[in-house]
VEXKOLSE-715183 format. One record per residue (C-alpha): residue in one letter; residue number from 1; z, x, y. Coordinates in Angstrom, 1 decimal, padded with zeros to 4 digits, always signed. Layout:
BEGIN
a/NUM/Z/X/Y
...
This chain:
BEGIN
m/1/-045.9/+112.6/-031.2
r/2/-044.2/+113.1/-028.0
e/3/-044.1/+116.7/-026.4
l/4/-040.6/+117.3/-025.0
i/5/-039.0/+120.4/-023.4
i/6/-035.4/+121.3/-023.0
g/7/-034.3/+122.6/-019.8
l/8/-030.9/+124.6/-020.2
d/9/-028.9/+125.3/-017.1
l/10/-026.1/+127.8/-017.8
g/11/-023.8/+127.3/-015.0
t/12/-020.4/+128.7/-014.0
t/13/-018.1/+125.9/-015.0
a/14/-020.6/+123.8/-016.8
l/15/-023.6/+123.8/-019.0
k/16/-026.4/+121.0/-018.6
i/17/-029.1/+120.4/-021.2
a/18/-031.9/+118.0/-020.0
l/19/-034.7/+116.8/-022.3
f/20/-038.0/+116.3/-020.3
d/21/-041.4/+114.9/-021.2
k/22/-044.4/+116.7/-020.2
n/23/-044.5/+114.5/-017.0
g/24/-041.4/+115.6/-015.7
k/25/-039.4/+112.4/-016.6
i/26/-035.8/+113.1/-017.9
v/27/-035.3/+111.5/-021.4
a/28/-031.8/+112.4/-021.5
v/29/-029.2/+114.8/-020.0
s/30/-025.8/+116.1/-021.0
t/31/-023.2/+118.1/-019.1
q/32/-020.6/+120.2/-021.0
e/33/-017.7/+121.7/-019.0
y/34/-015.9/+124.8/-020.0
p/35/-012.7/+126.5/-018.5
l/36/-012.7/+129.8/-016.7
l/37/-010.1/+132.5/-018.0
t/38/-008.3/+134.2/-015.2
p/39/-005.9/+136.5/-016.9
q/40/-005.3/+138.6/-013.9
t/41/-006.0/+138.4/-010.2
d/42/-009.6/+139.0/-009.5
y/43/-010.4/+138.6/-013.3
v/44/-012.8/+135.7/-014.4
e/45/-013.9/+135.6/-017.9
v/46/-015.2/+133.2/-020.6
a/47/-015.3/+133.7/-024.3
p/48/-018.9/+134.0/-025.6
q/49/-018.6/+131.4/-028.3
t/50/-017.4/+129.0/-025.6
y/51/-020.9/+129.0/-024.1
w/52/-022.5/+128.8/-027.4
q/53/-020.4/+125.8/-028.6
s/54/-020.7/+124.1/-025.5
f/55/-024.6/+124.3/-026.0
k/56/-024.1/+122.8/-029.4
n/57/-022.0/+120.0/-028.0
g/58/-024.5/+119.2/-025.4
l/59/-027.2/+118.9/-028.2
d/60/-025.1/+116.6/-030.2
d/61/-024.5/+114.6/-027.0
l/62/-028.2/+114.2/-026.4
r/63/-028.8/+112.8/-029.8
k/64/-026.1/+110.1/-029.0
k/65/-027.9/+109.2/-025.8
t/66/-031.6/+109.2/-027.1
e/67/-033.6/+109.3/-030.2
f/68/-035.8/+112.3/-030.8
k/69/-037.2/+114.1/-033.6
p/70/-036.7/+118.0/-033.8
e/71/-040.5/+118.7/-034.1
e/72/-041.0/+116.8/-030.9
i/73/-039.0/+119.6/-028.9
k/74/-041.8/+122.1/-028.2
a/75/-040.0/+124.7/-026.2
l/76/-036.7/+125.7/-024.5
g/77/-036.3/+127.4/-020.9
f/78/-033.4/+128.7/-019.0
s/79/-031.8/+128.4/-015.6
a/80/-028.9/+130.8/-015.4
q/81/-026.1/+132.0/-013.4
g/82/-026.6/+135.5/-012.2
e/83/-024.4/+138.7/-013.0
t/84/-022.3/+137.3/-015.9
l/85/-022.1/+140.1/-018.4
f/86/-022.0/+140.4/-022.4
f/87/-021.3/+143.5/-024.3
l/88/-022.4/+143.6/-027.9
d/89/-021.8/+146.1/-030.6
k/90/-024.4/+147.4/-033.2
n/91/-024.1/+144.3/-035.1
g/92/-024.9/+142.0/-032.3
e/93/-021.3/+140.8/-031.9
p/94/-019.5/+140.5/-028.7
l/95/-016.9/+143.2/-028.0
r/96/-015.0/+141.3/-025.5
n/97/-015.0/+138.2/-023.3
a/98/-017.9/+137.8/-021.0
i/99/-017.2/+138.9/-017.5
v/100/-018.2/+136.0/-015.0
w/101/-020.2/+136.8/-011.8
m/102/-017.3/+135.7/-009.5
d/103/-014.9/+138.4/-011.1
t/104/-014.2/+141.1/-008.5
r/105/-011.9/+143.6/-010.5
a/106/-014.4/+146.4/-009.9
h/107/-013.5/+147.2/-006.4
d/108/-013.0/+150.8/-006.8
e/109/-016.2/+151.2/-008.8
a/110/-018.2/+149.4/-005.9
q/111/-016.5/+151.9/-003.4
e/112/-017.7/+154.8/-005.7
f/113/-021.2/+153.7/-005.8
k/114/-021.1/+153.4/-001.9
r/115/-020.1/+157.1/-001.7
k/116/-022.6/+158.3/-004.3
f/117/-025.6/+156.4/-003.4
s/118/-025.0/+154.4/-000.1
d/119/-025.4/+150.8/+000.8
s/120/-028.7/+151.8/+002.4
t/121/-030.0/+153.1/-000.9
c/122/-028.7/+150.1/-002.7
f/123/-030.9/+147.9/-000.4
s/124/-034.0/+150.0/-000.6
v/125/-033.9/+150.3/-004.2
t/126/-032.4/+146.9/-005.5
g/127/-032.9/+144.6/-002.6
q/128/-029.1/+144.0/-002.5
v/129/-027.6/+144.7/+000.9
s/130/-024.6/+146.6/-000.4
f/131/-022.7/+147.6/-003.6
e/132/-020.1/+144.9/-004.4
p/133/-017.5/+144.4/-007.1
c/134/-019.2/+141.3/-008.4
w/135/-022.4/+143.3/-009.3
p/136/-023.1/+144.0/-013.0
a/137/-023.3/+148.0/-012.4
s/138/-019.9/+148.1/-010.9
k/139/-018.5/+146.0/-013.9
v/140/-020.1/+148.2/-016.5
l/141/-018.5/+151.3/-014.9
w/142/-015.2/+149.5/-014.8
i/143/-015.4/+149.0/-018.4
k/144/-016.2/+152.7/-018.8
n/145/-013.1/+153.7/-016.6
n/146/-010.7/+151.0/-018.0
e/147/-011.8/+150.1/-021.6
p/148/-013.1/+153.3/-023.0
e/149/-012.7/+151.9/-026.5
v/150/-015.1/+148.9/-025.6
f/151/-017.4/+151.2/-023.8
s/152/-017.8/+153.7/-026.7
k/153/-019.0/+150.8/-029.0
i/154/-021.4/+149.1/-026.5
d/155/-024.9/+148.9/-028.2
k/156/-026.3/+146.2/-025.8
i/157/-025.5/+145.1/-022.2
l/158/-026.8/+141.5/-021.6
l/159/-026.8/+138.8/-018.8
i/160/-026.1/+135.4/-019.9
e/161/-029.7/+134.1/-020.5
d/162/-030.3/+137.4/-022.4
y/163/-027.5/+136.5/-024.5
f/164/-028.8/+133.1/-025.4
i/165/-032.3/+134.4/-026.1
y/166/-030.7/+137.0/-028.5
r/167/-028.7/+134.2/-030.3
m/168/-031.8/+132.0/-030.6
t/169/-034.5/+134.7/-031.5
g/170/-032.7/+137.9/-032.4
q/171/-034.7/+139.6/-029.6
f/172/-033.2/+141.6/-026.5
v/173/-035.2/+140.2/-023.5
a/174/-034.2/+139.9/-019.9
e/175/-036.6/+139.0/-016.8
g/176/-036.4/+140.1/-013.1
s/177/-035.0/+137.2/-011.2
l/178/-031.7/+137.9/-013.1
l/179/-031.8/+141.4/-013.2
t/180/-032.4/+142.0/-009.5
s/181/-028.6/+141.7/-008.7
t/182/-027.5/+144.0/-011.5
t/183/-028.0/+147.0/-009.1
y/184/-029.2/+148.9/-012.1
w/185/-032.7/+147.6/-011.7
n/186/-035.3/+148.8/-009.2
i/187/-037.2/+145.9/-007.6
n/188/-039.8/+148.3/-006.4
t/189/-040.7/+149.7/-009.8
k/190/-039.7/+146.6/-011.8
e/191/-037.9/+149.0/-014.1
y/192/-034.4/+150.1/-014.6
w/193/-032.8/+152.6/-012.1
p/194/-032.6/+156.0/-013.9
e/195/-030.2/+157.6/-011.4
m/196/-027.9/+154.7/-011.7
l/197/-028.1/+154.5/-015.6
e/198/-027.3/+158.2/-015.7
y/199/-024.3/+157.9/-013.3
i/200/-022.8/+154.9/-015.2
g/201/-023.4/+156.7/-018.5
i/202/-025.7/+154.3/-020.2
t/203/-029.2/+154.5/-021.6
r/204/-032.3/+152.4/-021.2
e/205/-032.0/+151.6/-024.9
q/206/-028.7/+149.6/-024.3
l/207/-030.6/+147.2/-021.9
p/208/-033.0/+144.5/-023.0
d/209/-036.9/+144.7/-022.6
i/210/-038.0/+143.5/-019.4
r/211/-040.4/+140.4/-019.2
e/212/-041.6/+138.1/-016.4
s/213/-040.2/+134.5/-016.2
g/214/-042.0/+131.9/-018.1
e/215/-043.2/+134.0/-021.0
v/216/-042.8/+133.1/-024.6
v/217/-040.1/+135.2/-026.4
g/218/-040.6/+133.8/-029.9
k/219/-039.7/+130.9/-032.3
l/220/-036.2/+129.7/-033.0
n/221/-034.6/+131.6/-035.8
e/222/-034.6/+129.5/-038.8
k/223/-030.9/+129.9/-039.5
i/224/-030.1/+129.0/-035.8
a/225/-032.5/+126.1/-035.9
e/226/-030.5/+124.8/-038.8
e/227/-027.3/+125.2/-037.1
l/228/-028.7/+123.4/-033.9
g/229/-030.5/+120.6/-035.5
l/230/-033.8/+121.8/-034.1
s/231/-037.1/+122.9/-035.5
p/232/-037.8/+126.5/-036.4
e/233/-041.0/+126.0/-034.5
t/234/-039.4/+125.5/-031.1
i/235/-040.5/+128.1/-028.7
i/236/-037.9/+130.0/-026.8
c/237/-039.1/+131.2/-023.2
t/238/-037.8/+133.3/-020.5
g/239/-036.3/+131.5/-017.5
a/240/-035.0/+132.3/-014.2
l/241/-031.9/+132.6/-012.0
d/242/-030.4/+129.2/-011.4
q/243/-031.4/+129.2/-007.7
a/244/-034.8/+130.3/-008.4
a/245/-035.2/+127.6/-011.0
g/246/-033.8/+125.0/-008.6
a/247/-036.6/+126.2/-006.0
i/248/-039.2/+125.6/-008.8
g/249/-037.6/+122.2/-009.6
v/250/-038.3/+121.1/-005.9
g/251/-041.7/+122.5/-005.8
n/252/-040.8/+125.7/-003.7
v/253/-043.2/+128.2/-005.2
r/254/-045.5/+129.2/-002.4
e/255/-045.1/+131.6/+000.5
g/256/-043.9/+129.6/+003.4
g/257/-041.8/+127.4/+001.4
f/258/-037.9/+127.1/+002.0
s/259/-035.5/+125.2/-000.4
e/260/-031.9/+124.8/+000.4
n/261/-029.3/+123.8/-002.2
i/262/-026.0/+122.3/-000.7
g/263/-023.2/+122.6/-003.1
a/264/-019.9/+124.2/-002.7
a/265/-022.1/+127.0/-001.2
l/266/-025.3/+126.8/+000.8
a/267/-027.9/+128.6/-001.2
i/268/-031.5/+129.4/+000.3
c/269/-034.6/+130.5/-001.4
v/270/-037.8/+131.6/+000.3
p/271/-040.7/+133.0/-001.8
v/272/-042.7/+135.8/-000.3
a/273/-046.0/+137.4/-001.5
t/274/-044.7/+140.9/-001.0
p/275/-041.4/+142.9/-001.0
t/276/-040.2/+142.0/+002.5
f/277/-036.9/+143.9/+003.4
d/278/-034.8/+142.6/+006.3
p/279/-034.6/+145.5/+008.8
n/280/-031.2/+144.3/+009.7
r/281/-030.1/+144.4/+006.1
n/282/-028.5/+141.1/+006.1
m/283/-031.0/+139.1/+003.9
p/284/-031.1/+140.0/+000.3
l/285/-034.3/+140.4/-001.6
h/286/-034.8/+139.0/-005.2
y/287/-037.7/+139.2/-007.7
f/288/-039.2/+135.6/-008.1
i/289/-040.4/+133.7/-010.9
q/290/-044.1/+134.5/-010.5
k/291/-045.5/+137.8/-011.3
d/292/-045.3/+140.2/-008.2
m/293/-043.8/+137.5/-006.0
y/294/-040.3/+138.1/-004.4
m/295/-037.7/+135.6/-002.9
v/296/-035.4/+136.1/+000.1
h/297/-032.2/+134.7/-001.3
t/298/-029.0/+134.2/+000.7
f/299/-025.9/+131.9/+000.4
t/300/-022.9/+131.1/+002.5
t/301/-020.6/+128.2/+003.2
g/302/-022.0/+124.8/+002.4
g/303/-020.5/+121.6/+001.1
m/304/-017.1/+123.5/+000.6
a/305/-016.1/+122.4/+004.1
l/306/-017.1/+118.8/+003.4
k/307/-015.1/+118.8/+000.1
w/308/-012.2/+120.1/+001.9
f/309/-012.4/+117.5/+004.5
r/310/-012.6/+114.7/+001.9
d/311/-009.8/+116.0/-000.2
v/312/-007.4/+116.6/+002.8
f/313/-008.2/+113.8/+005.1
s/314/-010.0/+111.1/+003.4
q/315/-007.7/+109.8/+000.7
a/316/-008.5/+106.2/+001.6
e/317/-012.2/+106.9/+001.0
k/318/-011.5/+108.3/-002.3
a/319/-009.5/+105.5/-003.3
i/320/-012.0/+103.0/-002.1
a/321/-014.8/+104.7/-003.9
e/322/-012.9/+104.7/-007.1
l/323/-012.3/+101.1/-006.8
l/324/-016.0/+100.1/-005.9
d/325/-017.4/+102.6/-008.4
t/326/-019.1/+104.5/-005.7
d/327/-018.9/+108.1/-004.1
a/328/-016.6/+109.0/-001.2
y/329/-019.3/+111.2/+000.3
d/330/-021.5/+108.0/+000.7
l/331/-018.6/+106.4/+002.6
l/332/-018.3/+109.6/+004.6
s/333/-022.0/+109.7/+005.2
q/334/-021.9/+106.2/+006.6
e/335/-019.2/+107.0/+009.1
a/336/-021.3/+110.0/+010.3
a/337/-024.4/+107.7/+010.7
a/338/-022.4/+105.7/+013.4
v/339/-022.0/+108.8/+015.5
p/340/-024.8/+109.9/+017.9
p/341/-026.4/+113.3/+017.5
g/342/-024.5/+116.2/+019.1
c/343/-021.2/+114.4/+018.0
e/344/-020.4/+113.9/+021.7
g/345/-019.5/+117.4/+022.2
l/346/-017.7/+118.2/+019.1
l/347/-018.8/+121.4/+017.5
m/348/-017.8/+122.8/+014.3
l/349/-017.9/+126.4/+012.5
p/350/-017.8/+125.8/+008.8
h/351/-016.7/+129.4/+007.7
l/352/-013.6/+128.5/+005.7
t/353/-014.3/+131.6/+003.6
g/354/-016.0/+133.8/+005.8
s/355/-019.4/+133.8/+006.9
l/356/-022.5/+135.5/+005.1
a/357/-026.1/+136.3/+005.8
p/358/-027.6/+136.3/+008.3
d/359/-024.3/+136.4/+010.4
v/360/-022.1/+138.5/+008.1
n/361/-018.4/+138.2/+008.9
s/362/-015.9/+138.1/+006.1
q/363/-013.1/+137.5/+008.7
a/364/-014.8/+134.4/+010.3
k/365/-012.8/+131.2/+010.0
g/366/-013.3/+127.5/+010.1
v/367/-013.2/+126.0/+013.6
f/368/-013.4/+122.3/+015.2
y/369/-014.1/+122.8/+018.9
g/370/-014.3/+120.3/+021.9
f/371/-012.7/+117.4/+020.4
t/372/-011.0/+114.7/+022.6
l/373/-009.4/+111.2/+022.5
k/374/-012.8/+109.6/+022.0
h/375/-013.4/+111.4/+018.7
n/376/-012.8/+109.9/+015.4
r/377/-013.1/+110.8/+011.6
g/378/-016.8/+110.1/+011.7
h/379/-017.5/+112.4/+014.5
f/380/-015.6/+115.1/+012.4
v/381/-017.8/+114.4/+009.3
r/382/-021.0/+114.5/+011.3
s/383/-020.0/+117.9/+013.0
i/384/-019.8/+119.4/+009.5
f/385/-023.3/+117.9/+008.6
e/386/-024.7/+119.5/+011.8
a/387/-023.0/+122.8/+011.2
i/388/-024.7/+123.3/+008.0
g/389/-027.9/+122.4/+009.9
f/390/-027.3/+125.0/+012.3
i/391/-026.8/+127.6/+009.5
i/392/-030.1/+126.6/+008.0
r/393/-031.9/+127.1/+011.3
r/394/-030.1/+130.4/+011.9
n/395/-031.7/+131.5/+008.5
i/396/-034.9/+130.2/+009.5
e/397/-034.8/+132.2/+012.7
a/398/-033.8/+135.5/+010.9
l/399/-036.7/+134.9/+008.4
a/400/-038.9/+134.6/+011.4
d/401/-037.7/+138.0/+012.7
m/402/-038.8/+139.4/+009.4
g/403/-042.3/+137.9/+009.7
i/404/-041.7/+135.1/+007.4
h/405/-042.5/+131.7/+008.8
v/406/-041.3/+128.6/+007.3
t/407/-043.5/+125.5/+007.0
e/408/-041.3/+122.9/+005.4
l/409/-037.9/+122.3/+003.9
r/410/-037.2/+121.2/+000.2
s/411/-033.7/+120.0/-000.5
l/412/-031.8/+119.9/-003.7
g/413/-028.1/+119.7/-004.7
g/414/-025.4/+117.2/-003.7
g/415/-026.3/+117.6/+000.0
s/416/-029.8/+116.1/-000.7
k/417/-028.4/+112.8/-001.6
s/418/-027.3/+111.9/+002.0
a/419/-030.2/+110.5/+004.0
v/420/-028.2/+111.1/+007.1
w/421/-027.5/+114.7/+006.4
n/422/-031.3/+115.2/+005.5
q/423/-032.4/+113.8/+008.8
i/424/-029.9/+116.0/+010.6
k/425/-031.4/+119.1/+008.9
a/426/-034.8/+118.0/+009.8
d/427/-034.0/+117.3/+013.3
i/428/-032.1/+120.6/+014.0
t/429/-034.7/+122.6/+012.4
g/430/-037.7/+120.8/+013.4
k/431/-039.3/+121.0/+010.0
t/432/-040.1/+118.2/+007.6
l/433/-037.7/+117.9/+004.8
i/434/-038.8/+116.7/+001.4
t/435/-036.5/+115.5/-001.5
v/436/-037.7/+115.0/-005.1
d/437/-036.7/+112.2/-007.6
c/438/-035.1/+114.5/-010.0
d/439/-031.4/+115.2/-009.6
e/440/-031.4/+118.1/-012.2
s/441/-033.7/+120.5/-010.2
a/442/-032.6/+123.6/-012.0
c/443/-033.1/+122.1/-015.3
l/444/-036.5/+120.9/-014.3
g/445/-037.5/+124.4/-013.1
a/446/-036.5/+125.8/-016.5
a/447/-038.6/+123.2/-018.3
i/448/-041.6/+123.9/-015.9
l/449/-041.4/+127.6/-016.9
a/450/-041.2/+126.9/-020.6
g/451/-044.1/+124.3/-020.3
k/452/-046.2/+126.9/-018.6
a/453/-045.3/+129.6/-021.2
i/454/-046.5/+127.6/-024.1
g/455/-049.8/+126.3/-022.3
l/456/-048.8/+122.9/-021.3
f/457/-049.9/+123.8/-017.8
t/458/-052.2/+126.7/-016.6
d/459/-049.9/+128.0/-013.9
i/460/-046.6/+127.2/-012.2
e/461/-048.2/+125.2/-009.3
k/462/-050.2/+123.0/-011.6
a/463/-046.7/+122.3/-013.5
c/464/-045.1/+121.5/-010.3
n/465/-047.9/+119.0/-009.5
e/466/-047.7/+117.3/-012.8
m/467/-043.8/+117.3/-013.2
i/468/-042.3/+116.9/-009.7
h/469/-042.5/+113.8/-007.9
e/470/-041.5/+113.4/-004.1
k/471/-038.9/+111.1/-003.3
d/472/-038.2/+110.9/+000.4
r/473/-039.7/+112.7/+003.6
f/474/-037.6/+113.3/+006.7
v/475/-039.7/+113.9/+009.9
p/476/-038.0/+115.5/+012.9
n/477/-037.1/+113.4/+015.7
h/478/-038.1/+115.0/+018.8
e/479/-035.5/+113.4/+021.0
n/480/-032.5/+114.5/+018.7
k/481/-034.2/+118.0/+018.5
m/482/-033.6/+118.3/+022.1
i/483/-030.0/+117.5/+021.9
y/484/-029.5/+119.8/+018.9
e/485/-031.1/+122.6/+020.8
r/486/-028.0/+122.5/+023.0
g/487/-025.6/+122.2/+020.1
y/488/-027.3/+125.1/+018.4
n/489/-027.0/+127.4/+021.3
n/490/-023.4/+126.4/+021.7
y/491/-023.0/+127.2/+018.0
k/492/-024.3/+130.6/+018.3
k/493/-022.1/+131.3/+021.4
l/494/-019.1/+129.9/+019.9
f/495/-019.5/+132.2/+016.8
k/496/-020.1/+135.2/+018.9
d/497/-017.2/+134.5/+021.3
l/498/-014.7/+134.2/+018.6
e/499/-015.5/+137.4/+016.7
s/500/-012.6/+139.4/+018.4
l/501/-010.3/+136.5/+017.8
f/502/-011.2/+136.4/+014.0
e/503/-010.5/+140.1/+013.8
v/504/-006.9/+139.3/+015.4
a/505/-006.2/+136.5/+013.3
n/506/-007.1/+138.5/+010.1
k/507/-004.6/+141.0/+010.9
e/508/-001.8/+138.6/+011.4
């Protein structure tokens, strides 16, 4: 009988379920999208039952795509969006909609924390560089201030992974990689932050028990197993923050590793063996998926700039792609490949929604600089590719200033599908870039954690060796790196020279 594992990725706008064998091969995958509720400006919510129903729909879809016996599924692991909050009453029922991570209603509460504790304290205690409206602590205080009738009935406060574990096992369990960004968890002690809990007005008993990633929680509740059509012998395991799970899914689990995920944003994950705090307080520190390991994790503008360019200036490519049943991004990559490195002087700043770590500037704007009559659309596309490469190198330099030295890059997400872009990133950074043959890296990371938890593998590194298979390797081209050296220096200078103009433009 086969031994199968479910990797469940609980995303912002969609849930993915991937069924893997113990060699890391995908047996079947299903994606279930769901809408975000935005009742007011800055509010983003989802009904808890929407998530659960999407999970059930995904399982039904898997059954249509492949045959499997319930008893073949040995374990289920999680990859989860961070910060999304659930509030349950004493009967375990949700008191209101879940508040999604991108919800920023808690502006006043974040400012209150800044005054009470200070951002420097936030960083030293939690690893997060500042108190922000999106962090769960701010939102819990918002509930207290604005929905007192809900606050008075709260028995448990859970993150999305915790909620699914509760629905499946009846247990209240959380793990560090998701707890890090709550700002009510102390990354140094790996316990809840007592002073913060007291200030908010909640107790330790209202929060789940703390476990490591990749641990067995328990077997699937019999009633829930019947509802889901799974075996009650299926073991439910703790998972990880989606970006950490994605890092595992491409084999980035050792110190010196570096994974980059280009979707709408560019997310960067760098495992470290000890808590390593950025002296400039720009690079957030998270708990990682291996016991007593940590992760420098940042994000900033990524594929959003390319998507904007595609949607605004590449209608013809979109139409051709639909006609040929291909991807418009592939066509844009072909145009970029025809342009020489350096884009013949065209330079781009991709900060369409501001710039984040390590060059934090919320007022930064997108810029194309240096274009002339000789430049065509391919130049503009390639300049976007190169701009994201420059941001990756900028992060590597910031890490070096912290004493963290990157040895190689591992790429996942939509940006990893472009060979042209991958070579650009390797050339700009001077680091070999590796891609893997699984497109569902976060689900695979979740499955690896579950496989380790139930003893299919002795440790995470062995699991990665068994389940992850290298696809392509991009070695830096020395001649191109020399060209990009000039472009990178110009990128940094352009960003610095425009800072005052960004400030003026933001006031207009």
